[in-house]
C-alpha positions as CSV (number, residue, x, y, z in Angstrom):
1,M,0.2,-0.3,0.2
2,A,1.7,3.1,-1.2
3,A,-0.2,5.4,1.4
4,L,1.1,3.2,4.4
5,R,4.3,3.4,3.0
6,V,4.5,7.4,2.7
7,V,2.7,6.8,6.2
8,L,6.3,4.9,7.3
9,V,7.9,8.7,6.9
10,S,5.6,11.2,7.5
11,Y,4.9,9.9,11.3
12,P,8.6,9.3,12.5
13,V,9.5,12.9,10.9
14,G,6.5,14.0,12.6
15,M,7.9,12.5,16.0
16,I,10.5,14.2,15.9
17,L,9.4,17.7,15.1
18,L,7.0,17.2,18.1
19,G,9.7,16.3,20.3
20,V,11.7,19.5,19.6
21,L,8.6,21.6,19.9
22,A,8.0,19.8,23.3
23,A,11.2,20.4,24.4
24,V,10.9,24.4,23.1
25,T,7.8,25.4,24.7
26,G,8.8,23.3,27.6
27,G,5.5,21.9,30.1
28,T,5.2,19.2,32.5
29,V,5.9,15.4,31.7
30,S,3.3,13.7,34.1
31,A,1.7,10.7,33.6
32,P,-1.1,11.6,32.5
33,A,0.1,13.1,29.6
34,M,2.5,10.2,28.9
35,Y,-1.3,7.7,29.0
36,W,-3.4,9.9,27.4
37,G,-1.0,10.9,24.5
38,A,0.1,6.9,23.6
39,L,-3.6,6.6,23.7
40,S,-4.5,8.6,21.4
41,G,-1.3,7.9,19.5
42,L,-2.4,4.0,19.3
43,C,-6.1,5.2,18.0
44,Q,-4.3,7.0,15.5
45,G,-2.3,4.6,14.4
46,L,-5.5,1.7,14.4
47,G,-7.6,4.1,12.5
48,V,-5.2,4.5,9.5
49,W,-5.0,0.7,9.5
50,W,-8.0,-0.2,9.4
51,L,-8.9,2.7,6.9
52,Y,-6.5,1.8,4.6
53,A,-7.8,-2.1,4.8
54,A,-11.0,-1.0,4.6
55,L,-11.0,1.0,1.4
56,G,-8.3,-1.7,-0.1
57,S,-11.5,-3.8,-0.2
58,G,-14.9,-2.1,-0.1
59,P,-16.6,1.2,-2.3
60,I,-15.3,4.4,-1.0
61,S,-18.4,5.4,-1.4
62,V,-19.9,3.9,1.4
63,I,-16.4,3.9,3.7
64,A,-15.3,7.1,3.6
65,P,-18.8,9.2,4.6
66,L,-19.3,6.2,7.2
67,T,-15.9,7.2,8.9
68,A,-16.1,10.9,9.0
69,V,-19.6,10.3,10.6
70,L,-18.3,8.2,13.3
71,A,-15.7,10.2,14.0
72,A,-17.9,12.9,14.6
73,A,-20.3,11.0,16.6
74,F,-18.1,10.1,19.1
75,P,-17.2,13.2,20.6
76,L,-20.3,14.4,20.0
77,G,-21.9,11.6,22.6
78,V,-18.8,11.2,24.8
79,G,-19.2,15.4,24.9
80,L,-23.2,15.4,25.6
81,V,-22.4,12.4,28.2
82,L,-20.2,14.3,30.0
83,G,-22.8,17.8,30.7
84,E,-21.8,19.3,27.9
85,R,-24.5,21.3,26.1
86,P,-24.0,23.4,23.5
87,G,-27.8,25.1,22.7
88,A,-30.0,25.6,20.4
89,I,-28.9,26.9,17.0
90,A,-25.1,25.3,17.7
91,G,-26.9,21.4,17.6
92,A,-28.8,22.4,14.6
93,G,-24.9,23.3,13.2
94,V,-24.2,19.9,14.5
95,V,-27.0,18.2,12.8
96,L,-26.2,20.1,9.5
97,A,-22.4,19.2,9.8
98,M,-23.0,15.8,10.0
99,I,-25.6,15.6,7.0
100,A,-22.4,17.8,5.1
101,V,-19.6,15.0,6.2
102,V,-21.9,12.5,4.7
103,L,-22.1,14.6,1.1
104,V,-18.9,16.5,1.1
105,S,-17.5,12.0,1.6
106,R,-19.3,10.8,-1.3
107,E,-17.3,9.7,-4.6
108,A,-18.7,10.3,-8.1
109,T,-18.3,6.8,-9.0
110,D,-15.9,4.1,-8.2
111,E,-13.6,3.4,-11.8
112,D,-11.8,0.1,-10.5
113,S,-12.6,-2.8,-12.1
114,R,-12.5,-5.3,-9.1
115,P,-16.0,-5.5,-7.5
116,H,-15.8,-3.5,-4.2
117,R,-18.5,-5.1,-1.5
118,F,-19.5,-3.8,1.8
119,T,-19.1,-7.2,3.3
120,R,-19.3,-7.5,7.3
121,G,-15.2,-7.7,7.4
122,V,-15.3,-4.3,5.5
123,A,-18.1,-3.0,8.1
124,V,-16.1,-4.1,10.9
125,L,-12.9,-2.4,9.6
126,T,-15.0,1.3,8.6
127,M,-16.7,1.3,12.0
128,G,-13.5,0.6,14.1
129,A,-11.3,3.2,12.2
130,G,-14.1,5.8,12.6
131,L,-14.7,5.3,16.5
132,A,-11.0,4.7,16.6
133,F,-10.9,8.3,15.2
134,G,-13.7,9.5,17.1
135,L,-11.8,8.4,20.5
136,N,-8.5,9.9,19.2
137,Y,-10.1,13.2,19.8
138,V,-11.5,12.1,23.6
139,C,-7.7,11.6,24.3
140,I,-6.3,14.8,22.8
141,D,-9.2,16.4,24.8
142,R,-8.2,14.9,28.1
143,M,-4.4,15.5,27.7
144,P,-3.3,17.8,30.3
145,A,-3.5,21.7,29.4
146,D,0.1,22.1,31.5
147,S,2.5,19.3,29.6
148,H,1.5,21.7,26.4
149,L,2.7,19.9,23.0
150,W,4.4,16.7,25.1
151,P,1.4,14.3,25.3
152,L,1.3,15.0,21.3
153,F,5.1,13.5,21.0
154,F,3.9,10.5,23.1
155,G,0.9,9.9,20.8
156,R,2.9,10.1,17.7
157,L,5.4,8.2,18.7
158,A,2.6,5.2,19.5
159,A,1.6,5.9,16.3
160,T,4.5,5.0,14.6
161,V,5.2,2.1,16.5
162,V,1.8,0.7,15.4
163,I,2.5,1.7,11.2
164,I,6.1,0.4,11.5
165,G,4.6,-2.9,13.2
166,V,2.0,-3.1,10.6
167,A,4.1,-2.2,7.7
168,A,6.4,-5.2,8.8
169,V,3.1,-7.6,9.2
170,S,2.2,-6.9,5.8
171,G,5.4,-7.0,3.8
172,N,5.1,-3.3,3.1
173,L,8.0,-2.1,5.5
174,Y,9.5,0.3,2.1
175,L,10.5,3.9,2.3
176,P,9.1,6.3,-0.9
177,Q,11.3,7.3,-2.8
178,G,11.5,10.4,-5.7
179,V,8.8,12.8,-5.5
180,P,6.5,10.8,-3.3
181,L,9.7,10.7,-0.2
182,R,9.3,14.6,-1.0
183,L,5.9,14.4,-0.8
184,A,6.2,12.5,3.0
185,L,8.7,15.1,4.3
186,T,5.5,17.8,3.4
187,A,3.1,15.8,5.1
188,A,4.7,15.1,8.1
189,V,5.3,19.1,8.5
190,L,1.5,19.6,7.9
191,D,1.0,16.8,10.1
192,V,2.1,18.5,13.3
193,G,0.6,21.6,12.7
194,A,-2.8,20.0,12.3
195,N,-1.8,18.5,15.6
196,V,-1.2,21.4,17.3
197,A,-4.0,22.9,16.1
198,T,-6.5,19.9,16.9
199,L,-4.7,20.3,20.6
200,L,-5.8,23.8,20.7
201,A,-9.5,23.5,19.5
202,L,-10.3,20.8,21.9
203,Q,-8.9,23.3,24.7
204,L,-10.8,26.1,23.7
205,L,-14.0,24.2,22.5
206,L,-16.5,22.1,23.9
207,L,-15.5,18.4,23.2
208,S,-19.3,18.1,21.3
209,L,-18.3,20.7,18.6
210,A,-14.9,20.8,18.3
211,G,-15.1,16.9,17.1
212,V,-17.3,17.4,15.0
213,L,-16.2,20.7,12.9
214,M,-12.6,18.2,13.1
215,S,-14.7,16.2,11.0
216,L,-15.6,18.4,8.5
217,Y,-12.2,17.6,7.1
218,P,-13.1,15.6,3.5
219,A,-14.3,19.4,2.4
220,A,-11.3,20.8,3.0
221,T,-9.9,17.6,0.7
222,V,-12.5,18.6,-1.4
223,V,-11.7,22.1,-2.1
224,L,-7.9,21.5,-2.6
225,A,-8.6,18.2,-4.8
226,I,-10.6,21.2,-7.2
227,V,-7.7,23.9,-7.1
228,V,-4.9,21.7,-7.2
229,L,-5.7,18.3,-8.7
230,R,-8.3,20.2,-11.1
231,E,-10.5,17.0,-9.6
232,R,-14.9,17.7,-11.1
233,V,-16.7,17.4,-7.9
234,T,-20.6,16.4,-8.2
235,S,-23.2,18.7,-6.9
236,W,-23.9,16.6,-4.1
237,Q,-20.1,17.3,-3.2
238,V,-20.8,20.9,-3.8
239,L,-24.4,21.0,-1.7
240,G,-22.2,19.1,1.1
241,M,-19.0,21.9,1.6
242,V,-22.6,25.2,1.2
243,M,-23.7,23.1,4.0
244,A,-20.3,22.9,5.9
245,L,-20.2,26.5,5.6
246,V,-23.3,26.8,7.3
247,A,-22.7,24.7,10.0
248,V,-19.5,26.6,10.7
249,A,-20.8,29.2,11.4
250,M,-23.8,28.4,13.2
251,I,-21.4,25.9,15.6
252,S,-19.3,29.5,16.0
253,L,-21.9,31.3,17.3
254,H,-22.2,29.3,20.1
255,E,-19.3,31.0,21.8
256,R,-20.9,34.4,20.9
257,I,-24.1,33.4,22.9
C-alpha cells in the first residue's frame, strides 16, 4: 500500500518535530500526559491501518462518509454524556455538519474494475476506523493543558510503533523514493501543524462541537482536489461544502451567545 509507505516517513519525522517543539515550549511530563498521549497515538495508528484496509477492499463511497460520521458522532456523544450542552443553534449546526460530512465524502464513481462489496469484514474495519478516530479526539481533549505539546509527542511515538509494525507484518516496510518521499516529508510538517491545531481547538471548544468541526476535513480535501488536482466534483459534494460552511457559522455562534 503506497499510502502506508508514505506514513512510514511522515509519522517518524512528525514525531521528531513534535519532540523538538515540546522541548522548546516546555511543559510538565506527567503520567496523564504520557498515557493519554500514547492512547491517542494508538487510536491514530489503528484508525489509519483499519481505514486503509477497508478502502482496499470495499466501496469508497460508503466507507469514507461512514468513517467521518462515526469520527464526529463519538466525541459528540461523549461530550453530551459529560454534561456539555451546546445550545439550540449550535446543536442544529451539529446536525447540519453531520449531513455535510456524508455529502462531501461521497465519491462520484468507482472506476476500479474489481467489485467492491461492503462485506461484514469491511463494515467492521470501517466502524473500527471511525471509532478510533473519534476516540483520538476524546484522548486529546483529556490531555493535561500544563503538559503543552508533550502528549502529542508521546502520541506520535505510539502511532509510529503501530504503523511500523503493520508495515512489517504486511510486507510494506519500504520507504518511498523521489517525489513521494518529498511529499511525505511535506505531509509530516502539515501533520504536526494539524495536531497542534487539534489540541488547541479541543482546549478552547467543547468536545461535542470541536469533534464535529474537525470531522469536516473532507471539505478541505475536496477544495484542494479542485484547486490543485483540477478534479471535478459532484453537485452533492458542492451542496455538502455549502452546508459545512453554514454549519461552522452556526456552531461558532455558541461562543458568542
